[in-house]
N, C-alpha and C positions, 0 to 999 in steps of 0.2 A: 374439407367438407364440414359444413356446419353440423354440430352435434347437439343433441338434447341433453339437458342436465338430468342427473339421476339421484333420487333421494331414497332414503330408507324409511319405510312406513310400518314395518313389522319385524319383530325379532322373537325367536323361540330358542330355548336352550334347556337341555336335560343332560346333566353330567353327574359324576359321583359327588360333586359339591352342592348340587341342588336340582330341583325338578322344574324350575321356571327361571326366567331371566332374573327376576327380582330376588329370588332365593339364592341363586348363584352369586349375585353381586353382594348381597348382605354378608354371605359367608366369606367371600374374598376380602371384603372390606374389614372383616373381623380377623383376617389372617389365618383362616382355617384351611385345612386340606381335606379333600375327599379320599385321599389314599389311606389304606388301612391294612392290617395284617390278617390274612386268612390262612391259618396254619394247615399244612398238608403233610402228613407223616412221610418222611423219606424224600421230600422234594427240597431243592435248594431255595434259598431265601428269595431269589429274584422271581420265583413263581408264587411266593406267598404274599408279597406286598403289591397290592393292586388297587386300581380305582374302580370299584363296583358300584352299580346303582342298586340300592336295596329293593326299591319297589317303583313301579311306574303306573301312571294313571292314563288309560287309553281314552281318547275323546269319545263322548257318548253319541254325538250326532254324525254317525257314519251312514251314508245312504245304504239302504238295504240291498240294492243291486250289486254293491261291491263289498259288503261286510263279510261275505263268505271267503273273500280272498285274503283276509287277515291271517288265516292259518298258514299261508305260504310265506309270510314275512319272516326273515331271519331276525336275530336279536338286534343287530345293528340297524337294520331297516326299520324295525319297530321304533327304535329311539329316534331315528331320523324323521319318521312320520309324526311322532309326538311333538317334536320341535317345530316341524312345518305347520302343524295344526295350531300351535300357540302363536306363531308368527302371523298366520293367516287371520286368526281371530283378532289379534291386536290391530292389524291393518284394515280390518273390515273387508277382507278380500272377497267374501261371498257376496257383498253388496256392490262390488265394483261393476260399473256398466261397461264391461269389456268383453268382446266376443271371444269364444274359445280359441279362434285362430290368432288372436293377438295376446294370448297368455303364454309366457315362456317358462320353462322349467329346466334347471340344470342341477344335477345331483352329483356330488363328489362322494365316492364310496371307497372304503378301505376295510370292509367287513370280513373278518376271518372266523365268523361263528362256526362254520361247517368245514373248516380246513382240517383234514385228518379223516380217519375212518372209524372213529369210536362208535358211530351209529350202527356199524356192521358187527360189533362185538357179540351181541347175543346170538346172532345167526351163525357166526363163525365158531363160537363156543359149542353150539349144538352139533355142528358138522365136523368138529375136530377130533371127536372121540375123546376129548379132554386131555389129549397128550400134546397138542399144539405142533405135531410133526407131520400130520397128514390130514387131508380133508376128504370127507365123503361128499362129493359134489351133488349127489341127489338130495342128501339131507340139507345141504347148504341152500339149494333152490327152494325146498319146502319151507325151511326156517325163515328164509328171507321174505317169503310171501306174507308171513304173519308177524315178523319181528323187526322189519325194516320199514321205516316211513317211506312210501313211494315218492314223496315230494322232496326228498333230501337234495336232489340235484338242483331244484329251484332255489332252495335256501342257500346254496353255495355260489350262486351267480352274483357277480359284482354289481349288476344292474337289477338286483332283486326288488328294490323299492320302486323302480321307475314306472312300470305300468300301473301299479296300484295308486301311487301318488298323482300320476297324470289324470287318472279317472276322478280321484277325490277332489282335485283342484280344477277339474274340467279344463285342463290345459292342452291345447292342440296347436300351439304356436311353436316357435323355434325351441328345440329341446334336445338334450342328450344327457348321457351319464358318463362321467369321466372317472377313471380309476388309476391314479398314478401315486397312490399313497400320500405321503405328508403334504406336498404342496398343492394338491388338487382341489382343496377347499378354496384357495385363492383363484384357481382356474375357473371354478364354478361362478365365483363372484364376477370375475372378468367377463365371462361369456354372458351372464345375465345382464351385466352393465352395458355391454356392447349391443345386445339385442334391443335395448331401449334407446341408447344413443343413436343408433343407426335406423331408428324408426321401423324396426321389424316386429316390435312388440310394445304394448302399452303398460304391461305389468309383468314382472318376472320374479320367480322364486329361486333362490340358491340354497341348496341343502347340503350339509356334510354329515356323514354318519360313519361310525366305526366301532368295532369291537376287537380289541387287541389283547384280550385277557384269557384266551383259550391256550391250551398247552403247546400246540405245535408252533404257533407264531412266537410264543415266549421263548421256546428253545431256539428258533431261528434268529431272533433278535439277540439272544445271548451268544449264539454262534458267531454273529457279526461283531461281537465285542462291544455292543452299545447299550446293554442292559446294566443297570446299577446292581451291584451285589448286595445292596441294602444292609451294609454293616451297621449303620446307625438308624435302622428302621425307616419310618416315613421321612425322616429328616435327611435321608441319603440323597434325595433328588435335589441337587444343588446347581441350577443353571448358572453358568459363568463363574462359579466359585472355584478357587484353587484346588479344592479337594474333590471336585466332581468326578464321577466314575460311570456316568450313563443315566438312563432314564427308567421310570416305571410306567407301565401301561395302564390304560383305562378304557372305558366305553362311554359313548355319548352320541348325541345328535344336536345339530345347530342349524338354524335357518334364518334367512333374511328375505323380506319382501321389498322389492325395488320398483319404483315407478317415476314418472316425471313430477316436478313440483306442481304443475298445472293440474294434473290428474288428482294428486293428493289434496290440493286446495278445493277442487271442485266438489269432492265428496266428504270433505272435513276429516280426512285421515290424519293421524299424528305423524309428525316428521321428526326423526331422531338424529339424522345425519345425512351427509351428502358424500357420494363416492366421487372424489376429486381426480384420482388417477389409479391406473392399474398397469402392471407389467409382469412379464414372465420371460425367462430365458434358461439356458443350460450352460454350465461351465464344466469342463473336464480337463484332465491332464493326459495328453496323448501318451499311450503306452503304459499308463499307470492303473488301468482297470477302474474299480469303483471307489478309489480313494477320494477323500474330500479335497476339492481344489483349494488353493490358497485364499482366494477371495470369492467364496461361494455365492454371495448375494449382492456384491457391490453393483454390478451392472444392472441387475434386476431392480434394485432400489432406485438407481439413477433413471431408469426407464419410467418407473411409476411416478417419480417426482417431476420429470419432464412432462409427462402426460397431464399431471395436475397443474403445471405451470407455476410451481412453487419452489422456494429455496428450502434447504434442510433446516435453516435457522428459524423457519416459521412453524416447526413441529413442536407440539407439547411433549411428545415422547415417541420413542420407537419401541415396538414390541417384536423382538426377533423370534426365530424358531425356538431357540433355547432348549435343546434336547439334553443338555448336561453331559455331553460326550466331550472328551478331551480335544479331538481334532475339530469336530463340528463347531463347538462354541468358540474355539480359537479363530477359525476361519470367519465366522460371523462377526466377531469383535474386530478383527482386522478389516473386514469389509466396511463396518460402520465407521471405524476410525478414518478410513480412506475417504469416505464421502463427507464426513463432518469436518475434516481438515482442522481448522483452528477453533471449531465450535464443540469440541469433544466434551467439555465440561457443561456446556449450556443445554444440551439435549439429553434428558434422562433416558435410561434403558430399562425396560420392564419385561422380565421373563415370567410367563404366566403358567407354564405347564405343570409346575410342582403343586398347583392348587388342585388339579384334576387328574394328573397322569397324562401321558401322551395318548390322545384320542384318535390318532390317525387322521383320516380325512375330515373329521369333525373339528379338529383343533384350530385350523385357520379361521373358520367362521366363528367359532366360539370366542376366539381372542379378539376378533373385530367387535363382537357384541359386548364383551367385557370392557374393551377399550372405550366404547361409546358410553356405557354405564359409568365408567370412571370419569370420562371427560365431562359428562354432564354435572359432576360434582367437583370438577377442577382437581381431580386426584390423579397422580401417577401411581399405579399399583406397585406395591413392593415386589421384589423378586424373592420369593419365599426361600428360606434357608441360605440365602447369600450372606456371607460374613467376611470373606477374605479374597481379594482379587488375585489373579494370577500375575505375578510380577513380570513375567516375560511378555505380557500382552499390554496393549495400549491402556492408559489410565482413562477409563470412561465413567460416566455418571451412573453407577449401579448402586442400588440401595436395598437393604433388607427391610426397610420400613417405607411406608407410603410417603410420597412427596406431593408438593402442590405445584400446579401449573395453571397459568392464565391463558394459555394458547389453546385454540379450539381444534387443531388438527393433529392426527397421529398417523404413523406409518406402521403397518403390520406386514411382516415378511416371513417366509417359510422356505425351507429347502428339503430335498429328499435324496435318497440313495442315487448316486450317479450324477449329482450336481444340478438337478432340476430345482428351479426356484420360482416363487411368485411373490408379488408385493401388491398391497392395496393401500391407498392414501384416503383417509376418511376425515371429513370435517364434521365435528359434532355440533348439532344445532339445538 
């Protein structure tokens, strides 16, 4: 089947590293990190080192008919909205002559803002008679009416952003919200891309948003053995380094506007890159539960490169998931070594999460955006805090400093718990 080309005309990004795409890139280029220490008495270090966004600027031009819905947005959804607004403004989305039925929207969410029951604490305290052993249910009902936000349930929904952003973008075309944690930002890009390729939409927005810095998700991540214990402070997040011991979490939003080259040219929209290939799959080891498979992303990368019609030696760099876990990084590096074969030294590897912290569903799209920003300056971003390779793993081209590349394409790949993976091939223009 003939398929239409897909280009990127808008990008939006808010992370602990910066509040816009340009600010994020400037700080990444300067080898800065958005991770910092937020001391909490009596709590372990993995809960103190986080990627927090200090302040956000909400777009001013929100239609009055939907402005009241802002109060229902969770923290992660708010960040996703801010990123989508930046991308839409950059692309001139509002001026696009596209009917609502031909506007697509795909949101990747991994927001854990309201996971837990801390919002019930004031009411439970009043009803517990202050001994925490028994509850007066009548007092609990009365206290809940005045001390519990009745919209807490809306804030906890994984598709919290979907209806609001659909209305803001006036999108009534192919749309959905996906929630499969780490790799679903890549899924959102793939769905948005396919909606244009298959002529089901003329413009599409892919958004990723996440907030992984609240207490319960942090305890769960640590319980899985994948949180860094932060023994060396913010420098403890070391993707692919021999001393790696897990990751630190963050919060953020990222968004892309996609359309055809003809549409972009017709209205004079900027073009930053072209989506050349996409792919997703799942790997697992039968009978081994949720363990990381030996080659977690090999097949996924091969699918995306085949979709792009490209060879791996045409890539300027690969940006893997790079969570800094022992098993996960090892599996990724083995996967990359397998697909690169004899070109292992020729294709640089860039792990980006140590700049912002793991942003959940926002990380995939954020790393595509930063890859484009880097590619436009012929830079391969440094893998922050990397200094010593693991001798038991393949000898790949990983550097703690920026490198130079004259090739226009890169591959971004991600994986999640259970072996899900997604990959996107982007040509920088």
